[in-house]
VOPAGU-2260 file (C-alpha; in pm, 1 decimal, decimal comma):
REM VOPAGU-2260
SITE   aa  ch    i         X         Y         Z
SITE  MET   A    0    4961,6   -5573,2   -4288,2
SITE  CYS   A    1    4875,4   -5879,9   -4399,5
SITE  ASN   A    2    4969,6   -6056,9   -4032,4
SITE  PHE   A    3    4774,9   -5806,3   -3842,2
SITE  LYS   A    4    4476,9   -5905,0   -4047,8
SITE  THR   A    5    4532,3   -6268,0   -4015,5
SITE  ASN   A    6    4596,1   -6227,4   -3649,1
SITE  THR   A    7    4279,3   -6018,0   -3587,0
SITE  MET   A    8    4093,5   -6269,6   -3802,6
SITE  ASN   A    9    4221,9   -6547,5   -3593,2
SITE  THR   A   10    4131,3   -6331,4   -3233,5
SITE  LYS   A   11    3779,2   -6296,5   -3379,6
SITE  ILE   A   12    3741,3   -6665,1   -3473,4
SITE  LEU   A   13    3895,3   -6787,3   -3143,6
SITE  SER   A   14    3651,3   -6540,9   -2930,8
SITE  ILE   A   15    3342,6   -6678,0   -3128,8
SITE  LEU   A   16    3445,1   -7026,8   -3048,0
SITE  PHE   A   17    3504,8   -6962,7   -2695,2
SITE  THR   A   18    3186,1   -6766,4   -2643,2
SITE  ALA   A   19    2988,6   -7085,5   -2831,6
SITE  PHE   A   20    3175,9   -7307,0   -2600,6
SITE  LEU   A   21    3039,1   -7079,1   -2255,4
SITE  PHE   A   22    2685,7   -7074,7   -2387,4
SITE  ILE   A   23    2672,0   -7465,2   -2448,5
SITE  SER   A   24    2836,6   -7541,3   -2114,0
SITE  PHE   A   25    2607,8   -7324,3   -1909,5
SITE  SER   A   26    2296,7   -7414,4   -2101,1
SITE  SER   A   27    2362,2   -7781,8   -2036,4
SITE  VAL   A   28    2411,4   -7702,4   -1677,3
SITE  ALA   A   29    2077,4   -7485,8   -1644,2
SITE  GLN   A   30    1862,4   -7773,1   -1808,4
SITE  ALA   A   31    1950,5   -8067,4   -1581,1
SITE  LYS   A   32    1759,0   -8369,9   -1717,8
SITE  TRP   A   33    1488,6   -8537,4   -1517,1
SITE  GLU   A   34    1555,7   -8888,9   -1372,6
SITE  LYS   A   35    1315,6   -9167,5   -1341,4
SITE  LEU   A   36    1311,6   -9254,8    -965,2
SITE  GLY   A   37    1012,6   -9516,0    -962,2
SITE  ALA   A   38     672,5   -9647,8   -1084,3
SITE  ARG   A   39     374,6   -9806,3    -967,4
SITE  VAL   A   40      90,9   -9941,6   -1158,0
SITE  VAL   A   41    -205,2   -9829,2    -924,5
SITE  ASN   A   42    -533,8   -9988,1    -803,8
SITE  TYR   A   43    -878,3   -9890,7    -860,2
SITE  GLY   A   44   -1060,2   -9713,1    -580,2
SITE  LEU   A   45    -915,0   -9508,0    -301,6
SITE  ASP   A   46    -546,0   -9624,4    -223,4
SITE  ARG   A   47    -176,0   -9549,3    -151,0
SITE  ASP   A   48     145,4   -9679,0    -308,3
SITE  VAL   A   49     473,8   -9637,5    -188,2
SITE  ILE   A   50     796,8   -9581,5    -406,0
SITE  HIS   A   51    1136,0   -9655,0    -260,5
SITE  VAL   A   52    1396,4   -9395,3    -396,6
SITE  GLY   A   53    1700,1   -9481,1    -140,0
SITE  ALA   A   54    1997,0   -9255,2     -61,4
SITE  GLN   A   55    2220,3   -9434,9    -329,0
SITE  ARG   A   56    2024,9   -9260,0    -603,4
SITE  GLY   A   57    2184,9   -8908,1    -441,4
SITE  GLY   A   58    1999,2   -8610,6    -368,9
SITE  PHE   A   59    1746,5   -8416,3    -544,2
SITE  THR   A   60    1602,2   -8042,7    -554,5
SITE  LYS   A   61    1273,0   -8093,8    -732,8
SITE  LEU   A   62    1023,4   -8368,5    -822,2
SITE  LYS   A   63     755,4   -8438,3   -1080,8
SITE  VAL   A   64     471,0   -8703,7   -1123,3
SITE  ALA   A   65     354,2   -8809,7   -1453,0
SITE  VAL   A   66      87,0   -9056,5   -1514,3
SITE  SER   A   67      37,3   -9289,2   -1833,5
SITE  GLY   A   68    -221,5   -9559,8   -1928,4
SITE  GLY   A   69    -543,7   -9444,5   -1729,4
SITE  ALA   A   70    -688,6   -9155,9   -1549,8
SITE  ILE   A   71    -625,7   -9094,2   -1175,1
SITE  ASN   A   72    -726,5   -8830,9    -893,6
SITE  MET   A   73    -371,1   -8769,8    -691,6
SITE  HIS   A   74    -486,7   -8604,6    -348,2
SITE  LYS   A   75    -124,4   -8603,6    -211,4
SITE  MET   A   76     223,7   -8720,5    -192,3
SITE  ILE   A   77     434,3   -8788,1     106,9
SITE  VAL   A   78     821,3   -8744,2      67,5
SITE  GLU   A   79    1016,4   -8929,5     383,3
SITE  TYR   A   80    1366,4   -8822,4     362,7
SITE  GLN   A   81    1660,1   -9014,6     482,6
SITE  ASN   A   82    1690,4   -8827,9     815,2
SITE  GLY   A   83    1334,3   -8973,7     889,4
SITE  THR   A   84    1159,3   -8603,6     837,2
SITE  LYS   A   85     845,1   -8623,0     665,3
SITE  GLU   A   86     691,5   -8364,0     388,7
SITE  SER   A   87     322,6   -8363,6     270,0
SITE  ILE   A   88     266,5   -8228,8     -66,8
SITE  ASN   A   89     -99,6   -8171,4    -140,3
SITE  LEU   A   90    -166,8   -8219,8    -501,0
SITE  ARG   A   91    -529,5   -8248,8    -540,1
SITE  PHE   A   92    -487,5   -8294,8    -941,1
SITE  ASN   A   93    -717,9   -8516,2   -1164,0
SITE  PHE   A   94    -456,1   -8680,9   -1406,0
SITE  SER   A   95    -556,7   -8776,2   -1755,0
SITE  LYS   A   96    -387,5   -9104,6   -1880,5
SITE  LYS   A   97     -88,7   -8861,1   -2033,3
SITE  SER   A   98     -38,2   -8588,8   -1787,8
SITE  ALA   A   99     191,3   -8434,0   -1535,7
SITE  SER   A  100     193,7   -8261,7   -1223,1
SITE  ARG   A  101     364,2   -7882,8   -1144,2
SITE  VAL   A  102     737,8   -7897,0   -1075,1
SITE  ILE   A  103     750,0   -7941,5    -685,8
SITE  ASP   A  104    1037,8   -7778,0    -503,1
SITE  ILE   A  105    1177,3   -7988,6    -241,9
SITE  ARG   A  106    1175,1   -7799,4      83,2
SITE  GLY   A  107    1561,2   -7750,3     220,6
SITE  GLY   A  108    1729,6   -7775,6    -100,0
SITE  LYS   A  109    1913,8   -8090,7    -201,1
SITE  ARG   A  110    1781,5   -8368,0     -29,1
SITE  LEU   A  111    1804,0   -8757,8      16,8
SITE  ILE   A  112    1498,1   -8909,6     -22,5
SITE  ARG   A  113    1395,1   -9271,9     138,2
SITE  ASP   A  114    1055,6   -9303,3      35,3
SITE  ILE   A  115     754,2   -9127,2    -179,3
SITE  THR   A  116     383,8   -9249,8     -66,9
SITE  PHE   A  117      90,1   -9159,0    -305,1
SITE  VAL   A  118    -237,9   -9107,1    -198,4
SITE  TYR   A  119    -529,9   -9134,7    -486,6
SITE  ASP   A  120    -847,9   -9265,6    -637,7
SITE  THR   A  121    -964,9   -9388,4    -948,2
SITE  LYS   A  122   -1346,2   -9342,9    -907,0
SITE  ASN   A  123   -1380,2   -9511,9   -1236,9
SITE  LEU   A  124   -1219,7   -9246,1   -1402,2
SITE  SER   A  125   -1065,0   -9488,1   -1650,0
SITE  ARG   A  126   -1155,3   -9897,8   -1764,0
SITE  THR   A  127    -726,2   -9900,1   -1799,1
SITE  LYS   A  128    -511,0   -9878,0   -1469,3
SITE  ALA   A  129    -303,8   -9591,3   -1453,9
SITE  LYS   A  130      73,3   -9572,2   -1408,8
SITE  VAL   A  131     228,3   -9314,2   -1183,7
SITE  HIS   A  132     572,1   -9213,1   -1250,3
SITE  VAL   A  133     806,9   -9014,7   -1035,1
SITE  LEU   A  134    1099,5   -8795,0   -1170,0
SITE  GLY   A  135    1360,0   -8587,0    -980,3
SITE  ARG   A  136    1598,2   -8355,1   -1083,1
SITE  ARG   A  137    1913,5   -8246,1    -857,4
């Protein structure tokens, strides 16, 4: 009888540990981390900047834009993929000095990105030049 209780207890402990292991494994996969793809300090006035990403970075499914240091009015970003196709994404968003865009799904699933071009203006929104950061998720 003592062995039966011990075996039952061991089985319960193993099942709890196995469940915890599965939960930790799947939660880390579900919460993929954002990778910094590049950054540019922007000029005053109406301008555009290009961030080169390159195929060596691998494929991405989502993008996000973050701004630090100053304010900026982002009109759009143009994503150029390795196969030469381009996707124009309207942002039309006034970024404050510590803000980020919505999560942007890349059309076509996981894709290799060659370049990302930003079209923006500052309209004297800030005395400090803003820095635009591009983040990607696989």
